[in-house]
N, CA, C, O and the ligand as a Tripos MOL2 file, in Angstrom:
@<TRIPOS>MOLECULE
protein
  285   283    72     0     0
PROTEIN
NO_CHARGES

@<TRIPOS>ATOM
      1 N           0.8460   -1.1960    0.0000 N.3       1 MET1
      2 CA          0.0000    0.0000    0.0000 C.3       1 MET1
      3 C           0.8790    1.2420    0.0000 C.2       1 MET1
      4 O           1.9060    1.2930    0.6760 O.2       1 MET1
      5 N           0.4660    2.2260   -0.7550 N.am      2 GLY2
      6 CA          1.2770    3.4270   -0.8900 C.3       2 GLY2
      7 C           1.0410    4.4280    0.2120 C.2       2 GLY2
      8 O           0.2550    4.2140    1.1350 O.2       2 GLY2
      9 N           1.7370    5.5030    0.0830 N.am      3 LEU3
     10 CA          1.6400    6.5970    1.0300 C.3       3 LEU3
     11 C           0.2060    7.1270    1.0710 C.2       3 LEU3
     12 O          -0.4370    7.2520    0.0290 O.2       3 LEU3
     13 N          -0.2900    7.4330    2.2540 N.am      4 PHE4
     14 CA         -1.5990    8.0640    2.4460 C.3       4 PHE4
     15 C          -2.7580    7.1970    1.9590 C.2       4 PHE4
     16 O          -3.8510    7.7120    1.7250 O.2       4 PHE4
     17 N          -2.5400    5.8940    1.8030 N.am      5 GLY5
     18 CA         -3.6400    5.0250    1.4370 C.3       5 GLY5
     19 C          -3.9070    4.9370   -0.0480 C.2       5 GLY5
     20 O          -4.7350    4.1340   -0.4780 O.2       5 GLY5
     21 N          -3.2230    5.7480   -0.8430 N.am      6 GLN6
     22 CA         -3.3930    5.6550   -2.2840 C.3       6 GLN6
     23 C          -2.4360    4.5970   -2.8180 C.2       6 GLN6
     24 O          -1.3510    4.3920   -2.2730 O.2       6 GLN6
     25 N          -2.8540    3.9240   -3.8940 N.am      7 LYS7
     26 CA         -1.9710    2.9290   -4.4990 C.3       7 LYS7
     27 C          -0.8090    3.6080   -5.2040 C.2       7 LYS7
     28 O           0.3220    3.1220   -5.1670 O.2       7 LYS7
     29 N          -1.0910    4.7240   -5.8400 N.am      8 GLU8
     30 CA         -0.0410    5.4550   -6.5260 C.3       8 GLU8
     31 C          -0.4270    6.9260   -6.6210 C.2       8 GLU8
     32 O          -1.5970    7.2900   -6.5000 O.2       8 GLU8
     33 N           0.5820    7.7610   -6.8400 N.am      9 ALA9
     34 CA          0.3300    9.1850   -6.9930 C.3       9 ALA9
     35 C          -0.4870    9.3990   -8.2590 C.2       9 ALA9
     36 O          -0.3080    8.6980   -9.2550 O.2       9 ALA9
     37 N          -1.3820   10.3710   -8.2090 N.am     10 THR10
     38 CA         -2.2560   10.6290   -9.3590 C.3      10 THR10
     39 C          -2.2200   12.0980   -9.7320 C.2      10 THR10
     40 O          -1.7460   12.9340   -8.9630 O.2      10 THR10
     41 N          -2.7190   12.4020  -10.9060 N.am     11 GLU11
     42 CA         -2.7960   13.7970  -11.3210 C.3      11 GLU11
     43 C          -3.8170   14.5130  -10.4470 C.2      11 GLU11
     44 O          -4.7500   13.9030   -9.9240 O.2      11 GLU11
     45 N          -3.6240   15.8110  -10.3020 N.am     12 ALA12
     46 CA         -4.4940   16.5950   -9.4290 C.3      12 ALA12
     47 C          -5.0070   17.8110  -10.1730 C.2      12 ALA12
     48 O          -4.3190   18.3740  -11.0240 O.2      12 ALA12
     49 N          -6.2190   18.2060   -9.8430 N.am     13 PHE13
     50 CA         -6.8190   19.3810  -10.4680 C.3      13 PHE13
     51 C          -7.2570   20.3630   -9.3870 C.2      13 PHE13
     52 O          -7.8890   19.9790   -8.4030 O.2      13 PHE13
     53 N          -6.9160   21.6220   -9.5810 N.am     14 VAL14
     54 CA         -7.3020   22.6590   -8.6350 C.3      14 VAL14
     55 C          -7.9820   23.7690   -9.4250 C.2      14 VAL14
     56 O          -7.3880   24.3460  -10.3360 O.2      14 VAL14
     57 N          -9.1930   24.0560   -9.0830 N.am     15 GLY15
     58 CA         -9.9310   25.0980   -9.7790 C.3      15 GLY15
     59 C         -10.0840   24.8050  -11.2600 C.2      15 GLY15
     60 O         -10.1320   25.7200  -12.0820 O.2      15 GLY15
     61 N         -10.1590   23.5180  -11.5970 N.am     16 GLY16
     62 CA        -10.3500   23.1290  -12.9900 C.3      16 GLY16
     63 C          -9.0620   23.0670  -13.8040 C.2      16 GLY16
     64 O          -9.0890   22.7500  -14.9930 O.2      16 GLY16
     65 N          -7.9310   23.3730  -13.1590 N.am     17 ARG17
     66 CA         -6.6600   23.3460  -13.8660 C.3      17 ARG17
     67 C          -5.7830   22.2300  -13.3070 C.2      17 ARG17
     68 O          -5.7950   21.9450  -12.1100 O.2      17 ARG17
     69 N          -5.0400   21.6230  -14.1830 N.am     18 ARG18
     70 CA         -4.1560   20.5590  -13.7420 C.3      18 ARG18
     71 C          -2.9920   21.1400  -12.9470 C.2      18 ARG18
     72 O          -2.3710   22.1280  -13.3400 O.2      18 ARG18
     73 N          -2.7200   20.4960  -11.8190 N.am     19 LEU19
     74 CA         -1.6600   20.9720  -10.9360 C.3      19 LEU19
     75 C          -0.3020   20.4490  -11.3890 C.2      19 LEU19
     76 O          -0.1400   19.2660  -11.6910 O.2      19 LEU19
     77 N           0.6700   21.3580  -11.4280 N.am     20 HIS20
     78 CA          2.0550   20.9900  -11.7010 C.3      20 HIS20
     79 C           2.8900   21.4090  -10.4980 C.2      20 HIS20
     80 O           2.6750   22.4790   -9.9280 O.2      20 HIS20
     81 N           3.8270   20.5780  -10.1190 N.am     21 CYS21
     82 CA          4.6610   20.8880   -8.9680 C.3      21 CYS21
     83 C           5.4340   22.1860   -9.1950 C.2      21 CYS21
     84 O           6.0070   22.4060  -10.2620 O.2      21 CYS21
     85 N           5.4400   23.0320   -8.1800 N.am     22 GLU22
     86 CA          6.1580   24.3080   -8.2530 C.3      22 GLU22
     87 C           7.6700   24.1030   -8.3830 C.2      22 GLU22
     88 O           8.3700   24.9410   -8.9520 O.2      22 GLU22
     89 N           8.1520   23.0130   -7.8670 N.am     23 ILE23
     90 CA          9.5960   22.7940   -7.8070 C.3      23 ILE23
     91 C          10.1190   22.0000   -9.0040 C.2      23 ILE23
     92 O          11.0110   22.4580   -9.7180 O.2      23 ILE23
     93 N           9.5570   20.8070   -9.2160 N.am     24 CYS24
     94 CA         10.1220   19.9170  -10.2430 C.3      24 CYS24
     95 C           9.2150   19.7670  -11.4570 C.2      24 CYS24
     96 O           9.5520   19.0540  -12.4010 O.2      24 CYS24
     97 N           8.0660   20.4380  -11.4350 N.am     25 LYS25
     98 CA          7.1000   20.3870  -12.5410 C.3      25 LYS25
     99 C           6.4640   19.0100  -12.7020 C.2      25 LYS25
    100 O           5.8940   18.6920  -13.7450 O.2      25 LYS25
    101 N           6.5710   18.2040  -11.6550 N.am     26 GLY26
    102 CA          5.9320   16.8900  -11.6910 C.3      26 GLY26
    103 C           4.4200   17.0290  -11.7740 C.2      26 GLY26
    104 O           3.8600   18.0620  -11.4090 O.2      26 GLY26
    105 N           3.7670   15.9810  -12.2550 N.am     27 GLU27
    106 CA          2.3150   16.0330  -12.4690 C.3      27 GLU27
    107 C           1.5480   15.0130  -11.6470 C.2      27 GLU27
    108 O           0.3280   14.9050  -11.7770 O.2      27 GLU27
    109 N           2.2410   14.2660  -10.8080 N.am     28 LEU28
    110 CA          1.5740   13.2420  -10.0060 C.3      28 LEU28
    111 C           1.7170   13.5830   -8.5340 C.2      28 LEU28
    112 O           2.7920   13.9660   -8.0720 O.2      28 LEU28
    113 N           0.6170   13.4400   -7.8030 N.am     29 PHE29
    114 CA          0.5840   13.8720   -6.4110 C.3      29 PHE29
    115 C          -0.1310   12.8690   -5.5160 C.2      29 PHE29
    116 O          -0.9940   12.1090   -5.9550 O.2      29 PHE29
    117 N           0.2540   12.8950   -4.2640 N.am     30 TRP30
    118 CA         -0.4810   12.1950   -3.2070 C.3      30 TRP30
    119 C          -1.3920   13.2350   -2.5680 C.2      30 TRP30
    120 O          -0.9450   14.3340   -2.2380 O.2      30 TRP30
    121 N          -2.6300   12.9060   -2.3950 N.am     31 LYS31
    122 CA         -3.5710   13.8470   -1.7990 C.3      31 LYS31
    123 C          -3.8620   13.4590   -0.3680 C.2      31 LYS31
    124 O          -4.0330   12.2830   -0.0460 O.2      31 LYS31
    125 N          -3.9160   14.4680    0.4890 N.am     32 ARG32
    126 CA         -4.3870   14.2090    1.8450 C.3      32 ARG32
    127 C          -4.9830   15.4760    2.4370 C.2      32 ARG32
    128 O          -4.6780   16.5920    2.0160 O.2      32 ARG32
    129 N          -5.8280   15.2710    3.4120 N.am     33 GLU33
    130 CA         -6.4410   16.3930    4.1090 C.3      33 GLU33
    131 C          -5.6240   16.6550    5.3630 C.2      33 GLU33
    132 O          -5.1700   15.7190    6.0220 O.2      33 GLU33
    133 N          -5.4370   17.9150    5.6880 N.am     34 ALA34
    134 CA         -4.6800   18.2710    6.8830 C.3      34 ALA34
    135 C          -5.5130   19.1880    7.7610 C.2      34 ALA34
    136 O          -6.0370   20.2040    7.3050 O.2      34 ALA34
    137 N          -5.6240   18.8200    8.9990 N.am     35 GLN35
    138 CA         -6.3620   19.6400    9.9630 C.3      35 GLN35
    139 C          -5.5210   20.8450   10.3420 C.2      35 GLN35
    140 O          -4.3530   20.7040   10.7030 O.2      35 GLN35
    141 N          -6.1020   22.0090   10.2640 N.am     36 LEU36
    142 CA         -5.4110   23.2180   10.7080 C.3      36 LEU36
    143 C          -5.8230   23.4950   12.1390 C.2      36 LEU36
    144 O          -7.0040   23.6550   12.4460 O.2      36 LEU36
    145 N          -4.8210   23.5490   13.0130 N.am     37 ASN37
    146 CA         -5.1790   23.8200   14.4080 C.3      37 ASN37
    147 C          -5.4940   25.3000   14.6020 C.2      37 ASN37
    148 O          -5.3610   26.0950   13.6730 O.2      37 ASN37
    149 N          -5.9000   25.6550   15.7780 N.am     38 THR38
    150 CA         -6.3590   27.0180   16.0310 C.3      38 THR38
    151 C          -5.2620   28.0440   15.7900 C.2      38 THR38
    152 O          -5.5280   29.1310   15.2770 O.2      38 THR38
    153 N          -4.0270   27.7050   16.1580 N.am     39 GLN39
    154 CA         -2.9290   28.6550   15.9610 C.3      39 GLN39
    155 C          -2.7030   28.9270   14.4850 C.2      39 GLN39
    156 O          -2.4940   30.0720   14.0820 O.2      39 GLN39
    157 N          -2.7450   27.8790   13.6830 N.am     40 VAL40
    158 CA         -2.5480   28.0540   12.2410 C.3      40 VAL40
    159 C          -3.7070   28.8510   11.6590 C.2      40 VAL40
    160 O          -3.5030   29.7490   10.8420 O.2      40 VAL40
    161 N          -4.9230   28.5200   12.0810 N.am     41 ALA41
    162 CA         -6.0920   29.2310   11.5810 C.3      41 ALA41
    163 C          -5.9930   30.7100   11.9180 C.2      41 ALA41
    164 O          -6.3570   31.5600   11.1050 O.2      41 ALA41
    165 N          -5.5020   31.0210   13.1140 N.am     42 THR42
    166 CA         -5.3380   32.4140   13.5180 C.3      42 THR42
    167 C          -4.2790   33.1020   12.6770 C.2      42 THR42
    168 O          -4.4390   34.2580   12.2870 O.2      42 THR42
    169 N          -3.1850   32.3810   12.3950 N.am     43 PHE43
    170 CA         -2.1070   32.9330   11.5730 C.3      43 PHE43
    171 C          -2.6360   33.3500   10.1990 C.2      43 PHE43
    172 O          -2.2610   34.4010    9.6790 O.2      43 PHE43
    173 N          -3.4920   32.5380    9.6240 N.am     44 PHE44
    174 CA         -4.0520   32.8380    8.3120 C.3      44 PHE44
    175 C          -5.2900   33.7270    8.3950 C.2      44 PHE44
    176 O          -5.9630   33.9790    7.3960 O.2      44 PHE44
    177 N          -5.5730   34.1960    9.6160 N.am     45 ASN45
    178 CA         -6.6800   35.1180    9.8260 C.3      45 ASN45
    179 C          -8.0370   34.5070    9.4660 C.2      45 ASN45
    180 O          -8.9260   35.1960    8.9670 O.2      45 ASN45
    181 N          -8.1800   33.2230    9.7220 N.am     46 PHE46
    182 CA         -9.4790   32.5870    9.5150 C.3      46 PHE46
    183 C         -10.4310   33.0410   10.5970 C.2      46 PHE46
    184 O         -10.0160   33.3720   11.7080 O.2      46 PHE46
    185 N         -11.6850   33.0570   10.2760 N.am     47 ASP47
    186 CA        -12.6680   33.3910   11.3090 C.3      47 ASP47
    187 C         -13.3300   32.1280   11.8490 C.2      47 ASP47
    188 O         -14.3760   32.2020   12.4930 O.2      47 ASP47
    189 N         -12.7390   30.9900   11.5940 N.am     48 TRP48
    190 CA        -13.1980   29.7670   12.2220 C.3      48 TRP48
    191 C         -11.9680   28.9510   12.5900 C.2      48 TRP48
    192 O         -10.8840   29.1740   12.0500 O.2      48 TRP48
    193 N         -12.1330   28.0210   13.4940 N.am     49 ALA49
    194 CA        -11.0070   27.2240   13.9620 C.3      49 ALA49
    195 C         -11.0970   25.7980   13.4180 C.2      49 ALA49
    196 O         -12.1650   25.3170   13.0400 O.2      49 ALA49
    197 N          -9.9690   25.1590   13.3930 N.am     50 ASN50
    198 CA         -9.8970   23.7580   13.0120 C.3      50 ASN50
    199 C         -10.4660   23.4640   11.6270 C.2      50 ASN50
    200 O         -11.1720   22.4770   11.4170 O.2      50 ASN50
    201 N         -10.1390   24.3440   10.6980 N.am     51 ALA51
    202 CA        -10.5140   24.0980    9.3090 C.3      51 ALA51
    203 C          -9.6130   23.0050    8.7280 C.2      51 ALA51
    204 O          -8.5880   22.6570    9.3140 O.2      51 ALA51
    205 N         -10.0000   22.4840    7.6010 N.am     52 THR52
    206 CA         -9.2220   21.4350    6.9530 C.3      52 THR52
    207 C          -8.6650   21.9460    5.6260 C.2      52 THR52
    208 O          -9.4060   22.4620    4.7890 O.2      52 THR52
    209 N          -7.3760   21.8000    5.4470 N.am     53 ALA53
    210 CA         -6.7350   22.1870    4.1940 C.3      53 ALA53
    211 C          -6.5070   20.9310    3.3560 C.2      53 ALA53
    212 O          -6.3650   19.8280    3.8830 O.2      53 ALA53
    213 N          -6.4760   21.1230    2.0530 N.am     54 THR54
    214 CA         -6.1610   20.0240    1.1580 C.3      54 THR54
    215 C          -4.6940   20.1210    0.7750 C.2      54 THR54
    216 O          -4.2190   21.1900    0.3920 O.2      54 THR54
    217 N          -3.9710   19.0040    0.8760 N.am     55 CYS55
    218 CA         -2.5580   18.9920    0.5500 C.3      55 CYS55
    219 C          -2.3020   18.0390   -0.6110 C.2      55 CYS55
    220 O          -2.8210   16.9230   -0.6440 O.2      55 CYS55
    221 N          -1.5050   18.4900   -1.5470 N.am     56 TYR56
    222 CA         -1.0490   17.6310   -2.6310 C.3      56 TYR56
    223 C           0.4620   17.5140   -2.4900 C.2      56 TYR56
    224 O           1.1860   18.5030   -2.6120 O.2      56 TYR56
    225 N           0.9290   16.3030   -2.2340 N.am     57 VAL57
    226 CA          2.3580   16.0740   -2.0490 C.3      57 VAL57
    227 C           2.9310   15.5450   -3.3540 C.2      57 VAL57
    228 O           2.4860   14.5180   -3.8680 O.2      57 VAL57
    229 N           3.9190   16.2520   -3.8830 N.am     58 CYS58
    230 CA          4.5100   15.8670   -5.1600 C.3      58 CYS58
    231 C           5.0770   14.4520   -5.0900 C.2      58 CYS58
    232 O           5.8220   14.1160   -4.1700 O.2      58 CYS58
    233 N           4.7150   13.6280   -6.0750 N.am     59 GLY59
    234 CA          5.1820   12.2530   -6.1190 C.3      59 GLY59
    235 C           6.6510   12.1400   -6.4780 C.2      59 GLY59
    236 O           7.2590   11.0880   -6.2820 O.2      59 GLY59
    237 N           7.2240   13.2070   -7.0000 N.am     60 GLN60
    238 CA          8.6320   13.1660   -7.4060 C.3      60 GLN60
    239 C           9.5570   13.7440   -6.3480 C.2      60 GLN60
    240 O          10.5160   13.0980   -5.9270 O.2      60 GLN60
    241 N           9.2590   14.9810   -5.9160 N.am     61 CYS61
    242 CA         10.2040   15.6510   -5.0170 C.3      61 CYS61
    243 C           9.6740   15.7910   -3.5910 C.2      61 CYS61
    244 O          10.4300   16.1280   -2.6790 O.2      61 CYS61
    245 N           8.3680   15.5320   -3.3940 N.am     62 GLY62
    246 CA          7.8250   15.5940   -2.0470 C.3      62 GLY62
    247 C           7.3680   16.9630   -1.6050 C.2      62 GLY62
    248 O           6.9180   17.1320   -0.4710 O.2      62 GLY62
    249 N           7.4750   17.9410   -2.4780 N.am     63 TYR63
    250 CA          7.0210   19.2870   -2.1160 C.3      63 TYR63
    251 C           5.5220   19.2550   -1.8240 C.2      63 TYR63
    252 O           4.7560   18.6260   -2.5540 O.2      63 TYR63
    253 N           5.1060   19.9380   -0.7490 N.am     64 ILE64
    254 CA          3.7010   19.9360   -0.3550 C.3      64 ILE64
    255 C           3.0270   21.2150   -0.8280 C.2      64 ILE64
    256 O           3.4480   22.3200   -0.4880 O.2      64 ILE64
    257 N           1.9840   21.0460   -1.6100 N.am     65 HIS65
    258 CA          1.1710   22.1750   -2.0530 C.3      65 HIS65
    259 C          -0.0640   22.2260   -1.1670 C.2      65 HIS65
    260 O          -0.8470   21.2780   -1.1130 O.2      65 HIS65
    261 N          -0.2240   23.3500   -0.4720 N.am     66 TRP66
    262 CA         -1.3460   23.4910    0.4680 C.3      66 TRP66
    263 C          -2.4400   24.3240   -0.1630 C.2      66 TRP66
    264 O          -2.1770   25.3250   -0.8290 O.2      66 TRP66
    265 N          -3.6510   23.9040    0.0550 N.am     67 PHE67
    266 CA         -4.7850   24.6930   -0.4240 C.3      67 PHE67
    267 C          -5.7510   24.9070    0.7320 C.2      67 PHE67
    268 O          -6.3130   23.9660    1.2920 O.2      67 PHE67
    269 N          -5.9180   26.1590    1.0600 N.am     68 LEU68
    270 CA         -6.8120   26.4990    2.1530 C.3      68 LEU68
    271 C          -8.2630   26.4410    1.6680 C.2      68 LEU68
    272 O          -8.5480   26.6850    0.4960 O.2      68 LEU68
    273 N          -9.1650   26.1160    2.5830 N.am     69 PRO69
    274 CA        -10.5770   26.0730    2.2090 C.3      69 PRO69
    275 C         -11.0790   27.4500    1.8120 C.2      69 PRO69
    276 O         -10.6540   28.4650    2.3630 O.2      69 PRO69
    277 N         -11.9820   27.4680    0.8550 N.am     70 LYS70
    278 CA        -12.5890   28.7360    0.4470 C.3      70 LYS70
    279 C         -13.7060   29.0970    1.4080 C.2      70 LYS70
    280 O         -14.3900   28.2330    1.9560 O.2      70 LYS70
    281 N         -13.8690   30.3900    1.5970 N.am     71 LYS71
    282 CA        -14.9460   30.8380    2.4720 C.3      71 LYS71
    283 C         -16.2820   30.7160    1.7490 C.2      71 LYS71
    284 O         -17.3230   31.0450    2.3170 O.2      71 LYS71
    285 ZN          7.9280   18.0950   -7.2820 Zn       72 ZN72
@<TRIPOS>BOND
     1     1     2 1
     2     2     3 1
     3     3     4 2
     4     3     5 am
     5     5     6 1
     6     6     7 1
     7     7     8 2
     8     7     9 am
     9     9    10 1
    10    10    11 1
    11    11    12 2
    12    11    13 am
    13    13    14 1
    14    14    15 1
    15    15    16 2
    16    15    17 am
    17    17    18 1
    18    18    19 1
    19    19    20 2
    20    19    21 am
    21    21    22 1
    22    22    23 1
    23    23    24 2
    24    23    25 am
    25    25    26 1
    26    26    27 1
    27    27    28 2
    28    27    29 am
    29    29    30 1
    30    30    31 1
    31    31    32 2
    32    31    33 am
    33    33    34 1
    34    34    35 1
    35    35    36 2
    36    35    37 am
    37    37    38 1
    38    38    39 1
    39    39    40 2
    40    39    41 am
    41    41    42 1
    42    42    43 1
    43    43    44 2
    44    43    45 am
    45    45    46 1
    46    46    47 1
    47    47    48 2
    48    47    49 am
    49    49    50 1
    50    50    51 1
    51    51    52 2
    52    51    53 am
    53    53    54 1
    54    54    55 1
    55    55    56 2
    56    55    57 am
    57    57    58 1
    58    58    59 1
    59    59    60 2
    60    59    61 am
    61    61    62 1
    62    62    63 1
    63    63    64 2
    64    63    65 am
    65    65    66 1
    66    66    67 1
    67    67    68 2
    68    67    69 am
    69    69    70 1
    70    70    71 1
    71    71    72 2
    72    71    73 am
    73    73    74 1
    74    74    75 1
    75    75    76 2
    76    75    77 am
    77    77    78 1
    78    78    79 1
    79    79    80 2
    80    79    81 am
    81    81    82 1
    82    82    83 1
    83    83    84 2
    84    83    85 am
    85    85    86 1
    86    86    87 1
    87    87    88 2
    88    87    89 am
    89    89    90 1
    90    90    91 1
    91    91    92 2
    92    91    93 am
    93    93    94 1
    94    94    95 1
    95    95    96 2
    96    95    97 am
    97    97    98 1
    98    98    99 1
    99    99   100 2
   100    99   101 am
   101   101   102 1
   102   102   103 1
   103   103   104 2
   104   103   105 am
   105   105   106 1
   106   106   107 1
   107   107   108 2
   108   107   109 am
   109   109   110 1
   110   110   111 1
   111   111   112 2
   112   111   113 am
   113   113   114 1
   114   114   115 1
   115   115   116 2
   116   115   117 am
   117   117   118 1
   118   118   119 1
   119   119   120 2
   120   119   121 am
   121   121   122 1
   122   122   123 1
   123   123   124 2
   124   123   125 am
   125   125   126 1
   126   126   127 1
   127   127   128 2
   128   127   129 am
   129   129   130 1
   130   130   131 1
   131   131   132 2
   132   131   133 am
   133   133   134 1
   134   134   135 1
   135   135   136 2
   136   135   137 am
   137   137   138 1
   138   138   139 1
   139   139   140 2
   140   139   141 am
   141   141   142 1
   142   142   143 1
   143   143   144 2
   144   143   145 am
   145   145   146 1
   146   146   147 1
   147   147   148 2
   148   147   149 am
   149   149   150 1
   150   150   151 1
   151   151   152 2
   152   151   153 am
   153   153   154 1
   154   154   155 1
   155   155   156 2
   156   155   157 am
   157   157   158 1
   158   158   159 1
   159   159   160 2
   160   159   161 am
   161   161   162 1
   162   162   163 1
   163   163   164 2
   164   163   165 am
   165   165   166 1
   166   166   167 1
   167   167   168 2
   168   167   169 am
   169   169   170 1
   170   170   171 1
   171   171   172 2
   172   171   173 am
   173   173   174 1
   174   174   175 1
   175   175   176 2
   176   175   177 am
   177   177   178 1
   178   178   179 1
   179   179   180 2
   180   179   181 am
   181   181   182 1
   182   182   183 1
   183   183   184 2
   184   183   185 am
   185   185   186 1
   186   186   187 1
   187   187   188 2
   188   187   189 am
   189   189   190 1
   190   190   191 1
   191   191   192 2
   192   191   193 am
   193   193   194 1
   194   194   195 1
   195   195   196 2
   196   195   197 am
   197   197   198 1
   198   198   199 1
   199   199   200 2
   200   199   201 am
   201   201   202 1
   202   202   203 1
   203   203   204 2
   204   203   205 am
   205   205   206 1
   206   206   207 1
   207   207   208 2
   208   207   209 am
   209   209   210 1
   210   210   211 1
   211   211   212 2
   212   211   213 am
   213   213   214 1
   214   214   215 1
   215   215   216 2
   216   215   217 am
   217   217   218 1
   218   218   219 1
   219   219   220 2
   220   219   221 am
   221   221   222 1
   222   222   223 1
   223   223   224 2
   224   223   225 am
   225   225   226 1
   226   226   227 1
   227   227   228 2
   228   227   229 am
   229   229   230 1
   230   230   231 1
   231   231   232 2
   232   231   233 am
   233   233   234 1
   234   234   235 1
   235   235   236 2
   236   235   237 am
   237   237   238 1
   238   238   239 1
   239   239   240 2
   240   239   241 am
   241   241   242 1
   242   242   243 1
   243   243   244 2
   244   243   245 am
   245   245   246 1
   246   246   247 1
   247   247   248 2
   248   247   249 am
   249   249   250 1
   250   250   251 1
   251   251   252 2
   252   251   253 am
   253   253   254 1
   254   254   255 1
   255   255   256 2
   256   255   257 am
   257   257   258 1
   258   258   259 1
   259   259   260 2
   260   259   261 am
   261   261   262 1
   262   262   263 1
   263   263   264 2
   264   263   265 am
   265   265   266 1
   266   266   267 1
   267   267   268 2
   268   267   269 am
   269   269   270 1
   270   270   271 1
   271   271   272 2
   272   271   273 am
   273   273   274 1
   274   274   275 1
   275   275   276 2
   276   275   277 am
   277   277   278 1
   278   278   279 1
   279   279   280 2
   280   279   281 am
   281   281   282 1
   282   282   283 1
   283   283   284 2
@<TRIPOS>SUBSTRUCTURE
     1 MET1         2 RESIDUE 1 A MET
     2 GLY2         6 RESIDUE 1 A GLY
     3 LEU3        10 RESIDUE 1 A LEU
     4 PHE4        14 RESIDUE 1 A PHE
     5 GLY5        18 RESIDUE 1 A GLY
     6 GLN6        22 RESIDUE 1 A GLN
     7 LYS7        26 RESIDUE 1 A LYS
     8 GLU8        30 RESIDUE 1 A GLU
     9 ALA9        34 RESIDUE 1 A ALA
    10 THR10       38 RESIDUE 1 A THR
    11 GLU11       42 RESIDUE 1 A GLU
    12 ALA12       46 RESIDUE 1 A ALA
    13 PHE13       50 RESIDUE 1 A PHE
    14 VAL14       54 RESIDUE 1 A VAL
    15 GLY15       58 RESIDUE 1 A GLY
    16 GLY16       62 RESIDUE 1 A GLY
    17 ARG17       66 RESIDUE 1 A ARG
    18 ARG18       70 RESIDUE 1 A ARG
    19 LEU19       74 RESIDUE 1 A LEU
    20 HIS20       78 RESIDUE 1 A HIS
    21 CYS21       82 RESIDUE 1 A CYS
    22 GLU22       86 RESIDUE 1 A GLU
    23 ILE23       90 RESIDUE 1 A ILE
    24 CYS24       94 RESIDUE 1 A CYS
    25 LYS25       98 RESIDUE 1 A LYS
    26 GLY26      102 RESIDUE 1 A GLY
    27 GLU27      106 RESIDUE 1 A GLU
    28 LEU28      110 RESIDUE 1 A LEU
    29 PHE29      114 RESIDUE 1 A PHE
    30 TRP30      118 RESIDUE 1 A TRP
    31 LYS31      122 RESIDUE 1 A LYS
    32 ARG32      126 RESIDUE 1 A ARG
    33 GLU33      130 RESIDUE 1 A GLU
    34 ALA34      134 RESIDUE 1 A ALA
    35 GLN35      138 RESIDUE 1 A GLN
    36 LEU36      142 RESIDUE 1 A LEU
    37 ASN37      146 RESIDUE 1 A ASN
    38 THR38      150 RESIDUE 1 A THR
    39 GLN39      154 RESIDUE 1 A GLN
    40 VAL40      158 RESIDUE 1 A VAL
    41 ALA41      162 RESIDUE 1 A ALA
    42 THR42      166 RESIDUE 1 A THR
    43 PHE43      170 RESIDUE 1 A PHE
    44 PHE44      174 RESIDUE 1 A PHE
    45 ASN45      178 RESIDUE 1 A ASN
    46 PHE46      182 RESIDUE 1 A PHE
    47 ASP47      186 RESIDUE 1 A ASP
    48 TRP48      190 RESIDUE 1 A TRP
    49 ALA49      194 RESIDUE 1 A ALA
    50 ASN50      198 RESIDUE 1 A ASN
    51 ALA51      202 RESIDUE 1 A ALA
    52 THR52      206 RESIDUE 1 A THR
    53 ALA53      210 RESIDUE 1 A ALA
    54 THR54      214 RESIDUE 1 A THR
    55 CYS55      218 RESIDUE 1 A CYS
    56 TYR56      222 RESIDUE 1 A TYR
    57 VAL57      226 RESIDUE 1 A VAL
    58 CYS58      230 RESIDUE 1 A CYS
    59 GLY59      234 RESIDUE 1 A GLY
    60 GLN60      238 RESIDUE 1 A GLN
    61 CYS61      242 RESIDUE 1 A CYS
    62 GLY62      246 RESIDUE 1 A GLY
    63 TYR63      250 RESIDUE 1 A TYR
    64 ILE64      254 RESIDUE 1 A ILE
    65 HIS65      258 RESIDUE 1 A HIS
    66 TRP66      262 RESIDUE 1 A TRP
    67 PHE67      266 RESIDUE 1 A PHE
    68 LEU68      270 RESIDUE 1 A LEU
    69 PRO69      274 RESIDUE 1 A PRO
    70 LYS70      278 RESIDUE 1 A LYS
    71 LYS71      282 RESIDUE 1 A LYS
    72 ZN72       285 GROUP 0 **** ****
């Protein structure tokens, strides 16, 4: 079994566009949800606590792309 329960890294789409790694331009990612604790939520000036961010981890270089929830 692969990382994060996925069998293999897959392509990812954000806002209807295909995601490419910022660092290595890779196109395959591991997806996982990350809980934002209250301190992080405060840092990003959220008006709610314990929101969940979506993370895409590059299958090639491991760079983590974070996407905050939309209001
Ligand atoms: Zn990468």
